[in-house]
C-alpha positions as CSV (number, residue, x, y, z in Angstrom):
1,M,142.7,89.6,135.3
2,S,140.9,89.5,138.5
3,P,137.2,90.0,139.3
4,A,138.2,93.5,141.1
5,Y,139.9,94.6,138.2
6,R,137.6,93.5,135.5
7,G,135.1,96.0,137.1
8,F,137.6,98.7,136.7
9,R,136.1,100.2,133.5
10,D,132.8,99.9,134.6
11,A,134.0,101.8,138.0
12,A,135.5,104.5,135.8
13,R,132.2,104.9,133.6
14,R,130.1,105.6,137.2
15,C,132.7,108.1,137.9
16,R,132.6,110.0,134.9
17,L,128.7,110.0,135.2
18,S,129.0,111.4,138.6
19,A,131.3,113.9,137.7
20,L,128.5,115.2,135.1
21,L,126.6,115.9,138.2
22,L,128.9,118.4,139.5
23,T,129.8,121.8,139.0
24,L,132.5,122.5,136.1
25,A,134.6,124.0,138.1
26,S,134.7,121.0,140.8
27,A,134.8,118.5,137.8
28,L,138.0,120.3,137.3
29,L,139.4,120.5,140.4
30,A,138.5,117.1,142.0
31,P,140.5,114.2,141.8
32,P,139.7,110.8,140.2
33,C,136.6,109.0,141.5
34,W,137.5,105.0,142.1
35,A,133.9,103.5,143.4
36,A,135.6,101.5,145.7
37,E,139.1,100.5,147.1
38,N,138.8,97.0,145.3
39,D,137.7,98.8,142.1
40,R,141.4,100.8,142.1
41,P,144.0,99.6,139.8
42,P,147.3,98.7,141.2
43,N,149.9,101.6,141.7
44,F,153.4,100.9,139.9
45,I,157.2,101.6,141.1
46,V,160.0,101.2,138.5
47,V,163.2,100.9,140.1
48,F,165.8,101.5,137.7
49,C,169.5,101.2,138.8
50,D,172.5,102.4,136.5
51,D,175.0,100.0,135.6
52,L,174.0,97.8,138.4
53,G,175.6,94.0,137.6
54,Y,173.5,90.8,137.2
55,A,175.4,89.6,140.4
56,D,175.2,92.6,142.5
57,I,172.3,91.7,144.9
58,G,172.0,89.0,147.1
59,P,169.0,87.4,145.0
60,F,171.2,86.9,142.2
61,G,174.3,85.6,144.2
62,A,176.1,89.1,145.5
63,Q,179.3,88.2,147.4
64,K,180.7,91.4,148.5
65,H,177.6,93.4,149.7
66,A,174.5,92.3,151.7
67,T,171.0,93.6,150.7
68,P,168.6,92.5,153.0
69,E,165.9,94.6,151.7
70,L,166.1,92.8,147.8
71,D,166.4,89.4,149.8
72,R,162.9,89.8,151.3
73,M,161.7,91.6,148.0
74,A,163.0,88.3,146.3
75,R,161.0,86.0,149.2
76,E,157.6,87.7,149.1
77,G,157.8,88.1,145.1
78,M,159.1,86.8,141.9
79,R,162.8,86.8,140.5
80,L,163.1,87.3,136.6
81,T,166.4,85.1,135.5
82,D,166.0,86.0,131.6
83,F,165.0,89.8,132.1
84,Y,166.8,92.1,129.3
85,S,167.9,95.8,129.0
86,T,167.5,96.2,125.1
87,C,171.0,98.1,125.2
88,S,174.2,98.1,127.1
89,V,174.4,101.8,127.8
90,C,172.3,104.6,129.2
91,T,169.9,106.3,126.8
92,P,169.1,103.7,124.7
93,S,168.2,101.1,127.2
94,R,165.9,104.1,129.0
95,S,164.1,104.9,125.7
96,S,163.0,101.2,125.7
97,L,161.4,101.3,129.1
98,M,159.4,104.7,128.3
99,T,158.1,103.6,124.7
100,G,157.9,99.8,124.9
101,C,160.0,99.7,121.9
102,Y,163.5,98.7,120.7
103,P,165.8,102.1,120.7
104,R,166.3,102.0,116.7
105,R,162.2,102.2,116.2
106,V,162.3,105.7,118.1
107,N,165.6,106.9,116.8
108,M,167.3,106.7,120.4
109,H,170.1,104.7,119.4
110,V,172.5,107.3,118.9
111,D,173.0,111.0,119.4
112,Q,173.5,113.7,116.9
113,R,177.1,113.0,116.5
114,N,176.3,109.0,116.2
115,L,177.9,108.7,119.9
116,C,175.9,106.1,122.3
117,V,174.3,108.3,124.7
118,L,173.3,112.1,124.9
119,F,175.3,114.3,126.4
120,P,174.5,117.9,128.1
121,A,173.0,120.4,125.8
122,A,172.2,117.6,123.1
123,R,170.1,118.5,120.1
124,K,168.1,115.2,120.1
125,G,165.8,113.5,122.9
126,L,163.0,111.4,122.6
127,H,160.1,112.7,120.4
128,P,157.4,114.7,122.4
129,D,154.9,112.5,120.2
130,E,155.9,109.0,121.4
131,V,153.2,107.8,123.7
132,T,155.2,106.9,126.9
133,I,154.3,104.6,129.9
134,A,153.7,107.9,132.0
135,D,151.4,109.5,129.0
136,I,149.1,106.0,129.1
137,L,149.1,105.8,133.1
138,R,148.3,109.4,133.5
139,G,145.9,109.1,130.9
140,A,144.4,106.4,133.0
141,G,143.7,108.6,136.0
142,Y,147.3,108.1,137.5
143,A,149.5,110.3,139.5
144,T,153.5,110.2,137.8
145,A,156.6,111.1,138.9
146,C,159.9,110.8,138.1
147,I,162.6,110.9,140.5
148,G,166.0,110.3,139.4
149,K,168.3,110.0,135.9
150,W,166.5,110.8,133.0
151,H,168.9,110.7,130.0
152,L,166.5,111.6,127.3
153,G,167.1,114.8,126.3
154,D,167.7,117.9,128.4
155,H,166.2,120.6,126.0
156,P,162.9,121.4,128.1
157,R,160.8,119.9,125.3
158,F,162.3,116.6,126.0
159,L,162.1,116.7,129.9
160,P,160.0,114.3,131.8
161,T,157.4,117.0,132.5
162,R,156.3,117.0,128.6
163,Q,156.6,113.2,128.6
164,G,153.9,112.3,130.7
165,F,155.0,113.1,134.2
166,D,153.4,115.3,136.8
167,H,156.8,116.2,138.2
168,Y,160.4,115.6,138.1
169,F,163.2,115.6,140.5
170,G,166.8,114.4,139.5
171,I,169.7,114.7,137.3
172,P,168.7,115.1,133.5
173,Y,172.0,112.7,132.7
174,S,174.8,110.5,134.0
175,N,176.4,111.9,137.2
176,D,180.0,112.1,135.2
177,M,178.5,114.6,132.6
178,H,179.8,117.7,134.4
179,R,180.9,119.9,131.5
180,K,182.0,123.4,131.6
181,P,180.2,125.7,131.0
182,V,177.2,123.5,132.7
183,P,177.7,122.3,136.0
184,L,175.9,119.1,136.9
185,P,172.5,120.3,137.7
186,L,169.6,119.0,140.0
187,L,166.3,119.6,138.6
188,R,162.6,120.1,140.1
189,D,160.2,119.7,137.0
190,E,162.4,122.0,134.8
191,K,164.2,124.5,136.8
192,V,167.6,123.9,138.2
193,I,167.9,123.9,141.8
194,E,171.3,123.1,142.5
195,A,174.6,123.0,140.3
196,P,176.5,121.3,140.9
197,V,174.3,118.8,142.6
198,H,175.7,117.5,146.2
199,Q,176.0,113.7,144.8
200,E,176.9,112.5,148.2
201,T,173.4,113.2,149.4
202,I,171.4,112.4,145.8
203,T,170.1,108.6,147.0
204,R,168.8,109.8,150.4
205,R,167.1,112.9,148.6
206,Y,165.7,110.7,145.7
207,T,164.2,108.4,148.3
208,D,162.6,111.3,150.5
209,E,161.1,112.7,147.2
210,A,159.8,109.0,146.7
211,V,158.4,108.6,150.0
212,A,156.9,112.1,149.8
213,F,155.2,111.1,146.5
214,I,153.8,107.7,147.7
215,R,152.3,109.5,151.0
216,A,150.6,112.4,148.8
217,N,149.1,109.9,146.3
218,K,147.9,107.2,148.7
219,D,144.5,107.6,147.9
220,R,144.9,107.4,144.4
221,P,147.0,105.3,141.7
222,F,150.1,106.4,141.1
223,F,153.2,105.6,138.9
224,L,156.6,106.3,140.4
225,Y,159.9,105.9,138.2
226,L,162.8,105.9,140.2
227,P,165.7,105.9,138.1
228,H,168.8,106.1,140.6
229,T,171.9,107.7,139.5
230,A,173.6,104.9,141.7
231,V,176.3,103.1,140.9
232,H,177.4,104.9,137.8
233,L,180.8,106.4,138.1
234,P,181.9,108.4,140.2
235,L,180.7,106.8,143.1
236,F,179.2,108.7,146.0
237,P,177.4,106.5,148.5
238,G,176.1,108.4,151.4
239,Q,178.1,109.4,154.4
240,A,176.3,106.8,156.7
241,F,177.2,104.2,154.4
242,L,180.4,104.6,153.4
243,G,183.0,101.5,154.6
244,K,179.9,99.5,155.6
245,S,180.4,96.9,152.8
246,K,183.1,94.5,151.7
247,G,183.2,95.6,148.1
248,G,184.4,99.3,148.7
249,K,182.3,102.4,147.6
250,Y,180.8,100.5,145.1
251,G,179.2,97.9,147.6
252,D,178.4,100.9,149.7
253,W,176.7,102.5,147.1
254,V,174.7,99.3,146.3
255,Q,173.8,99.0,150.3
256,E,172.6,102.4,150.4
257,I,170.2,101.3,147.1
258,D,169.1,98.5,149.5
259,W,168.3,101.0,152.6
260,S,166.2,103.2,149.8
261,M,164.1,100.0,148.8
262,G,163.4,99.3,152.6
263,Q,162.2,102.9,153.0
264,L,159.8,102.2,149.8
265,F,158.2,99.2,151.6
266,Q,158.0,100.5,154.9
267,T,156.2,103.6,153.6
268,L,153.6,101.3,151.5
269,R,152.9,99.2,154.4
270,A,152.5,102.4,156.8
271,E,150.0,103.7,154.3
272,G,148.3,100.7,153.7
273,I,148.6,100.2,149.9
274,D,151.2,97.6,150.2
275,R,149.3,94.7,148.7
276,Q,147.8,96.9,145.8
277,T,151.1,98.2,144.6
278,L,153.6,96.2,141.9
279,V,157.4,97.3,142.3
280,L,159.8,96.4,140.0
281,F,163.5,96.3,140.7
282,T,166.1,96.2,137.8
283,S,169.1,98.0,135.9
284,D,169.7,99.7,132.6
285,N,172.5,97.4,131.8
286,G,175.2,95.1,133.3
287,S,177.9,96.4,135.4
288,Y,181.1,98.3,133.9
289,R,183.5,97.8,136.4
290,E,183.8,93.6,136.7
291,Q,186.4,94.3,139.6
292,A,183.6,96.1,141.6
293,G,180.6,95.3,140.5
294,S,179.9,91.2,139.1
295,N,177.8,90.1,136.0
296,L,178.7,86.3,136.8
297,P,177.7,84.0,135.8
298,L,177.4,85.7,132.4
299,R,180.0,86.7,130.2
300,G,181.1,90.7,129.2
301,R,180.2,93.7,130.8
302,K,178.2,97.0,130.0
303,G,178.9,98.3,126.3
304,R,178.6,94.5,125.2
305,T,176.4,92.3,124.0
306,D,177.3,89.3,125.9
307,E,175.0,88.5,128.2
308,G,176.7,90.2,130.8
309,G,176.1,93.8,129.3
310,M,172.3,93.2,128.8
311,R,170.7,90.7,130.8
312,V,170.1,92.1,134.2
313,P,168.7,91.2,137.5
314,C,165.0,91.8,138.0
315,L,162.7,91.4,140.9
316,V,158.8,91.9,141.2
317,R,156.7,91.7,143.9
318,W,152.7,92.7,144.0
319,P,151.6,90.5,147.4
320,A,148.0,90.8,145.9
321,E,148.5,89.1,142.4
322,I,152.4,87.6,142.2
323,P,153.1,84.3,143.9
324,A,155.9,84.6,146.4
325,G,159.1,83.0,146.4
326,T,158.7,82.2,142.8
327,S,160.9,82.7,140.0
328,S,160.5,82.4,136.0
329,G,163.2,81.9,133.2
330,A,160.9,83.1,130.5
331,L,162.3,85.8,128.1
332,T,161.1,88.8,129.2
333,S,162.3,92.8,128.9
334,T,162.3,96.3,129.9
335,I,159.9,96.7,126.6
336,D,157.2,94.7,128.0
337,L,156.3,97.1,131.0
338,L,154.5,99.5,128.9
339,P,152.1,96.7,127.6
340,T,151.8,94.9,130.9
341,F,151.1,97.8,133.2
342,A,148.8,99.4,130.5
343,K,146.6,96.1,130.8
344,W,146.6,96.1,134.5
345,A,145.6,99.6,134.6
346,G,142.6,99.2,132.1
347,A,144.2,101.6,129.5
348,A,144.3,101.3,125.9
349,L,147.5,101.3,123.9
350,A,147.9,103.8,121.1
351,E,146.6,102.0,117.7
352,D,148.7,104.3,115.3
353,R,152.2,103.1,116.3
354,T,154.2,99.7,116.5
355,I,154.8,98.4,120.4
356,D,158.0,95.8,120.7
357,G,156.7,94.9,124.0
358,R,154.0,92.3,124.9
359,D,151.9,91.8,128.0
360,I,153.9,89.2,130.4
361,G,151.3,89.4,133.2
362,P,150.8,85.5,132.8
363,I,154.2,85.1,133.4
364,L,154.1,87.4,136.4
365,R,151.4,85.7,137.9
366,G,152.6,82.3,137.7
367,Q,150.1,81.1,135.6
368,P,151.0,77.4,134.8
369,G,152.3,77.0,131.4
370,A,152.6,80.8,131.0
371,K,156.0,81.4,128.2
372,S,157.7,84.4,126.7
373,P,155.5,86.0,124.5
374,H,158.7,87.1,122.1
375,E,159.5,84.8,118.9
376,A,162.9,86.7,119.3
377,F,164.9,89.3,121.2
378,Y,167.4,91.3,119.4
379,Y,170.9,92.4,120.6
380,Y,171.6,95.9,119.4
381,Q,174.5,97.9,120.3
382,M,173.7,101.4,119.0
383,D,173.2,101.1,115.7
384,Q,174.3,97.5,114.9
385,L,172.5,94.4,115.0
386,Q,174.6,92.0,116.6
387,A,173.0,89.1,117.9
388,V,169.5,87.5,118.5
389,R,167.9,85.3,120.8
390,A,164.9,82.8,120.4
391,G,164.1,80.4,123.2
392,R,167.4,79.1,124.5
393,W,169.5,79.7,121.4
394,K,171.3,83.0,121.0
395,L,173.1,83.7,117.5
396,F,175.8,86.2,117.1
397,V,175.4,87.1,113.5
398,P,177.9,88.3,110.9
399,L,178.3,92.3,111.3
400,E,177.3,94.3,108.3
401,S,180.1,96.3,109.0
402,K,183.1,96.1,111.3
403,K,182.8,100.0,112.2
404,R,182.5,100.5,116.0
405,N,181.1,104.1,117.2
406,W,181.8,103.5,120.8
407,G,183.9,100.5,122.6
408,K,186.2,97.9,121.4
409,P,185.1,95.5,118.7
410,E,183.6,92.1,120.4
411,G,185.4,90.1,117.9
412,K,182.4,88.4,117.1
413,T,182.4,89.2,112.9
414,E,181.4,85.3,112.1
415,L,178.3,83.2,113.1
416,K,178.6,82.2,116.8
417,L,175.5,80.1,118.5
418,F,175.2,79.3,122.1
419,D,173.0,77.2,124.0
420,L,172.2,79.7,126.9
421,A,170.3,77.1,128.8
422,S,173.4,74.6,129.3
423,D,176.2,77.5,128.4
424,I,175.0,80.6,130.3
425,H,178.7,82.0,129.9
426,E,178.6,81.3,126.2
427,D,181.7,79.7,125.9
428,H,181.0,76.9,123.4
429,N,180.1,77.8,119.7
430,V,177.9,75.0,118.7
431,A,176.8,76.7,115.1
432,A,178.2,74.0,113.0
433,A,176.2,71.2,115.2
434,Q,173.1,73.1,114.6
435,P,172.6,74.4,111.0
436,Q,168.7,74.7,111.2
437,V,168.6,76.7,114.3
438,V,171.5,79.2,112.6
439,Q,169.2,79.7,109.5
440,R,166.2,80.0,111.7
441,L,167.8,82.7,113.6
442,L,169.4,84.3,110.6
443,A,166.2,84.8,109.3
444,L,164.9,86.4,112.3
445,A,167.8,88.9,112.4
446,E,167.1,89.7,108.8
447,R,163.6,90.6,109.8
448,A,164.9,92.9,112.5
449,R,167.1,94.7,110.0
450,A,164.4,95.1,107.3
451,E,162.0,96.7,110.2
452,L,164.2,98.5,112.8
453,G,167.6,99.0,110.2
454,D,171.1,98.2,110.9
455,M,174.5,100.8,110.7
456,E,173.2,103.1,107.2
457,R,170.1,100.7,106.3
458,Q,167.1,102.6,107.2
459,G,164.4,100.4,108.6
460,S,160.9,100.5,107.3
461,G,159.5,100.5,111.2
462,Q,161.8,103.5,112.4
463,R,160.1,106.5,114.0
464,P,162.2,110.2,114.3
465,A,163.5,111.3,117.2
466,G,162.9,114.8,118.8
467,W,165.3,117.8,117.4
468,V,166.2,121.0,118.4
469,D,168.1,123.5,116.4
470,K,169.2,125.6,119.4
471,P,170.3,123.3,122.4
472,S,169.1,124.4,125.7
473,P,171.4,123.6,128.7
474,R,170.2,123.4,132.1
475,L,171.9,126.2,133.9
476,A,171.1,127.4,137.3
477,E,170.3,131.3,138.1
478,D,171.4,130.7,141.5
479,T,174.2,128.0,141.6
480,A,175.1,128.8,145.6
481,Q,171.8,126.8,147.1
482,S,172.5,124.2,149.6
483,P,171.0,120.8,149.2
């Protein structure tokens, strides 16, 4: 940690001492005090795309659409080539980013009907007692906002405003979840302001909201979580981007996301806070439609535990700390954002619960010899443990049950070992030639099954999800409002 950030706690203590000299009313109304600009911890912006493939942006090999802003981001920051989401579908992967935990640990791997994601008017949601990344940062004096797709429960007690965010603007679940009598809603905080939402304008409106939030909070640390609706089906690129790519509407929407990134960076530079802001760009899982998106050179797609379902493109840029034009192949994941951001913010982690993520600051800073902090990474598909990775090795384990609650069986009911360093497409099973590696990874898999569970087996380290007896669909009092 740089000398400026080592002084953060001392600065905070001086601010609290000064606040005691003010009147009680002033103390309650005043924004957090930062002793000097250099004592201020970094801002954090996390852009989380929906169903964006590994090779859908220029820095990871896109061929059908141009992403000049993301290309520049890569030149000015770091590519994480072995960055993983914890699940290949929406709800579980988002629960991990928020909590720093595998989905099964927080019981967000299936809904109340044992399906893979939450649906409108769900009885289930992320437990309000979970400590989210927004909770931690808001507790450290950050302004917090979620702008975009939430998908961790649409009952009021599960919405972002109950999970550490000061503000919310977005669609509470996937953009294909328009169900009678619940038209697809757009929320501001906890109120529906438009239903059905005008999707062709949603990326622009998310971007406008994000820019406004940055400008309003330029003088204090902030955390902006921007989970785009794009590029989930159905496709709704903005009118200005239609027909502009070689990849149809899918490519058009990717190019609109790139435009949105440009607006964020332009705002950071204009407000003079570019160097003190960490921006991370990634996806919740791989692309679903391989004929439109691309997960190459990875095998598979969304909904699978092949690499193409869960290894996602990731760019990280922070001019003050992250070396420009660099790349890391260390195993990292969305679960690592919470502990990493907490450390850089000078905030403590909750001590009464297990966090699966680890601090990846040394990797992001490009420190010589920095390695993945994970002994293993576990590939769960909803309620099943299907594979485990340790270093270069990935083992598909025999399933405890062939039952699947979503999608077609992946056909890996026997041991399959792949050397991802030389076989990124998972073509050559080397289990027979590496019996010691197989046994080591099997032991890691059994440890995960004991702690996190597998199918009907309850894990010793699982925590409860949130539940309500009566669901509460998000409905508008007046659905005739214009965007």
